[in-house]
C-alpha positions as CSV (number, residue, x, y, z in Angstrom):
1,M,-2.5,6.0,5.0
2,R,-4.5,4.7,2.1
3,T,-4.3,5.4,-1.6
4,R,-6.9,6.3,-4.3
5,I,-4.7,5.3,-7.2
6,K,-6.8,2.3,-8.2
7,E,-10.0,4.5,-8.2
8,L,-8.2,7.2,-10.2
9,R,-6.9,4.7,-12.7
10,A,-10.4,3.3,-13.2
11,R,-11.7,6.8,-14.0
12,H,-9.2,6.9,-16.9
13,S,-9.7,3.3,-18.0
14,M,-6.0,2.7,-17.2
15,T,-4.5,-0.6,-16.1
16,Q,-1.6,-1.0,-13.7
17,N,0.5,-1.9,-16.7
18,D,-0.6,1.3,-18.5
19,L,0.3,3.5,-15.5
20,A,3.6,1.7,-15.0
21,R,4.6,2.2,-18.6
22,I,3.7,6.0,-18.5
23,V,5.6,6.7,-15.3
24,G,8.6,4.4,-16.1
25,T,8.2,1.7,-13.4
26,R,7.0,-1.9,-13.1
27,R,3.4,-3.0,-12.7
28,E,4.5,-4.7,-9.4
29,T,5.5,-1.3,-8.1
30,I,2.1,0.2,-8.9
31,L,0.5,-2.8,-7.2
32,A,2.6,-2.4,-4.1
33,I,1.8,1.4,-3.9
34,E,-1.9,0.7,-4.3
35,N,-1.7,-1.8,-1.4
36,C,0.3,0.6,0.8
37,Q,3.2,-1.9,0.8
38,Y,5.6,0.6,-0.8
39,F,5.8,4.3,-0.4
40,P,7.0,6.0,-3.6
41,S,9.6,8.7,-3.9
42,V,8.3,12.2,-4.3
43,K,9.3,12.1,-8.0
44,L,7.4,8.9,-8.6
45,A,4.3,10.2,-6.7
46,H,4.4,13.4,-8.8
47,D,4.7,11.4,-12.0
48,I,1.7,9.2,-11.1
49,A,-0.3,12.3,-10.1
50,V,0.4,13.9,-13.5
51,A,-0.5,10.7,-15.3
52,L,-3.8,10.5,-13.4
53,H,-4.5,14.3,-13.8
54,T,-4.6,14.8,-10.1
55,T,-2.5,15.9,-7.2
56,I,-0.5,14.0,-4.6
57,D,-2.9,15.2,-2.0
58,E,-5.8,13.7,-3.9
59,M,-4.0,10.4,-4.4
60,F,-3.2,9.7,-0.8
61,V,-5.4,9.9,2.3
62,F,-3.5,10.3,5.5
63,D,-5.5,9.0,8.4
64,E,-5.1,10.6,11.8
């Protein structure tokens, strides 16, 4: 699996701190998710998707 969160953040000129503040988590959590070191809860994934104006399916790419 890989994530497109960094790319999607850039489209909205949003930093990790900005995104973390919006979804109510820490910047380190966003960093870990972006680096596929932490898999967010469904709620957090949903909140991130809403903040980035996208869907969970668009944020994560599941390799076969």
